[in-house]
C-alpha positions in Angstrom: -152.8 31.9 194.6 -155.8 30.0 194.9 -155.2 26.3 194.0 -158.0 25.1 191.2 -159.1 22.1 190.9 -160.7 20.4 187.7 -162.9 17.4 190.1 -164.0 20.4 192.4 -164.6 22.7 189.3 -167.0 19.5 188.1 -168.5 18.9 191.7 -170.0 22.0 191.5 -171.2 21.7 188.2 -172.4 18.2 189.1 -174.0 20.2 192.1 -175.3 22.8 190.5 -176.9 20.6 187.5 -178.8 18.5 189.6 -180.6 21.6 191.4 -181.4 22.8 187.5 -182.4 19.4 186.8 -184.7 18.5 190.4 -186.3 21.7 189.9 -187.4 21.4 185.8 -188.2 17.8 186.5 -190.1 18.2 190.0 -192.8 16.7 189.1 -191.3 13.6 188.7 -190.7 13.1 192.3 -187.8 11.4 191.5 -184.4 11.2 192.9 -180.8 12.7 191.2 -179.7 8.8 191.1 -183.8 7.7 189.8 -183.3 10.8 186.8 -179.5 8.9 186.0 -180.9 5.6 185.3 -183.9 6.8 183.5 -181.6 8.6 181.2 -179.6 6.4 180.9 -182.1 4.3 179.6 -183.5 6.6 177.6 -182.7 4.9 174.1 -185.0 2.6 175.1 -181.9 -0.1 175.1 -182.1 -3.0 177.7 -179.3 -3.0 179.9 -178.3 -5.7 182.6 -177.6 -3.9 185.5 -173.8 -4.2 185.5 -174.1 -2.2 181.7 -176.7 0.2 184.2 -174.1 0.6 186.8 -171.4 1.3 184.3 -173.4 3.7 182.5 -174.7 5.2 185.6 -170.9 5.3 187.5 -172.4 3.3 190.8 -171.8 -0.2 191.3 -174.6 -3.1 190.8 -175.3 -3.2 194.6 -175.8 0.5 195.1 -178.2 0.2 192.0 -180.7 -2.0 193.4 -182.1 0.3 195.8 -182.9 2.9 193.3 -184.2 -0.4 190.8 -186.3 -1.2 193.3 -188.0 1.8 193.4 -188.1 2.5 190.0 -190.1 -0.7 189.5 -192.0 0.0 192.4 -193.4 2.9 190.1 -193.9 0.9 187.0 -191.3 2.5 185.7 -188.7 -0.4 184.7 -188.4 -4.3 184.4 -186.3 -6.4 185.8 -186.3 -10.2 184.2 -183.8 -12.9 183.3 -181.2 -12.2 180.8 -182.5 -14.9 177.8 -179.4 -17.1 178.2 -177.4 -16.7 181.1 -179.6 -17.1 184.4 -177.4 -14.9 186.5 -177.8 -11.9 184.8 -180.8 -9.6 185.2 -181.7 -7.1 182.2 -183.5 -3.7 183.1 -186.1 -3.0 180.4 -188.5 0.5 180.6 -192.4 -0.1 180.4 -194.1 2.2 178.4 -194.5 4.6 181.3 -191.1 4.4 182.0 -190.5 5.4 178.0 -192.8 8.3 178.5 -190.8 9.5 181.6 -187.5 9.0 180.2 -188.1 10.7 177.4 -189.2 13.8 179.3 -185.5 13.2 181.3 -183.8 13.3 177.7 -185.8 15.6 176.4 -184.5 18.5 179.5 -181.1 17.4 180.5 -180.7 18.1 176.2 -182.4 21.1 176.5 -180.0 22.2 179.6 -177.0 21.5 178.0 -177.7 23.9 174.6 -178.5 26.6 177.3 -175.6 26.4 179.3 -172.7 24.7 176.5 -174.5 26.5 173.2 -172.1 29.5 172.9 -168.9 27.1 173.8 -166.8 26.7 170.1 -167.0 22.9 169.7 -163.2 21.7 170.3 -164.2 23.0 173.5 -166.8 21.1 174.1 -164.4 17.9 172.8 -162.3 18.9 175.3 -164.0 18.7 178.1 -165.5 15.2 177.0 -162.0 14.4 176.9 -161.3 15.4 180.4 -164.0 13.7 181.2 -163.6 10.6 180.2 -160.2 10.7 181.7 -161.3 11.0 185.5 -164.3 8.3 184.4 -161.8 5.8 183.6 -159.6 6.6 187.3 -162.9 4.2 189.1 -162.2 1.3 186.0 
């Protein structure tokens, strides 16, 4: 009997999803980490580096290189957070908002194709499993 691991299934699903997203968003010439960051900023809300790091699942120090590249491309700005000079606020530029919206639309379309035939209770259970795995790192 083969051992079935939710974590290994998650890694396979992540790899497959990243391949699909990379193919559909190839014209943006962004890495998966850059797509993730912009996708998490797509709602237009400014975030600190720490907040964005938590949303994308990486440490702020790891996120710095991603943010450097996005800033050089004119997709985000970084500025001191009002009232707290130690915190850096990340915001989308107009070009960044356009790119993030494209990423968001593509994410939704991929999710719809992959998940449309699943019953709603399956999706709720899947989200609960993903949340439990995410909380391991906190």
